[in-house]
C-alpha angles and dihedrals in degrees: 000000000000092000147349110305094239090055090051100049095041088054092049095251098142138081107275133201095054113131111226139197104199125179152148140210115261092242097028091145100052093092091055091052097061137163090042094200090066093074109073096140142007095270089058090048091060091066091071091061097052097087092065109008109051090140095064113113129216088258090052090054091044092056092041093052089047090058090051103041120180090242088066092062100045088104092056089047093047092049091051092049093049091055097037119124122210091252093052120101126254109256122196122221089247090073091062091047093051093044090056093046093050091047094054094043097046102033121000108049096045089048089052095046097046093041090053093048091048090053096040097048095037091053091049087063099035122016090199094063105136093229140219129293127202128200138188110207109215101176132071136186087202096070095094094046093048089052095054090054094051099261106107090141094066090092118182089352132190112295096029093118095059093074092055095043088053092053099254097316096160113150088168094073151328121317108224120217092256089053093046089052094050093044093053089050097045093050091049091050092051094046088050090050091051089055101037110015089244123095096197113118110197111230095012113137091227109027107030084120131032112153123207109268097225108029095151144327097092115182138177096255125101089246125052117251087224133024144157123231125191116220108208124204130329132101093318096051126228122310146110132281129190129219119191145152119249090213125034090205083080088084093046089052095046114120104133120024095217100052096079117062113227095237096058098059108021128090131185132219122260110267130197118203130039088249094054091047089055090051090050092049091051090051089046091053091059093066092203099167095051095042099040089049090061094041088053089060087058094052095110093047091047093045094235 
């Protein structure tokens, strides 16, 4: 490769006009944060970054940890404790923090950035470009199996999407009805996408709507000022959420990703049912704009 991939796509050195479905599993970073008991404090969390981020400074880590405070992951810790069996290991809150950091650095933020550039630059050439759609998978067939081997904290781990994309092919265990339903729908959506460039399946219980992630509001920043994200599966069902800034001057004022609290400048789309509101709140809690803006400033140090 002639340069880092983020340098290439930001400078337009890629094939444009290709519709994309881009996504990640909700806990994609959990497998990179094992063993969970190793992370009792922030100093121990730094060890997990060493294989690929030796250039990060103490100030970089300080900012990164401030964007992923322990208080943001009390819900994950509480959910784990509520379902914890006596034989399950104790898991500190720092494991859930680290898992999300690694997910965003290794999977999520780069997907968001490249998907945005593909959409922005392709539409500059052809306004009829079908677009890019992002998803966050929140369901896994692997959960029972992980629990039996003492890893119930893995969540919707890396590789969870494979079993749905392959229409429920899961030789490792039993496919429950909820998983069968989602697998049928996800396969249909991807086949429809291959034929038409649009994964929406009219009348489908899961994918009857899946808005384009970057329909408008392009800006000069590395992260879009507004985007849609499809949450797939899980307790809140499948459906879209929207993250957007209330004021586009946010990008003009941006000098340090951590100086502007998320709640001051971010607004969220109007949602109807209680389920859709819960999906929206889950997307809101991920703080993807704030976090990915800072991670993007580390791209050279991270080699991304």
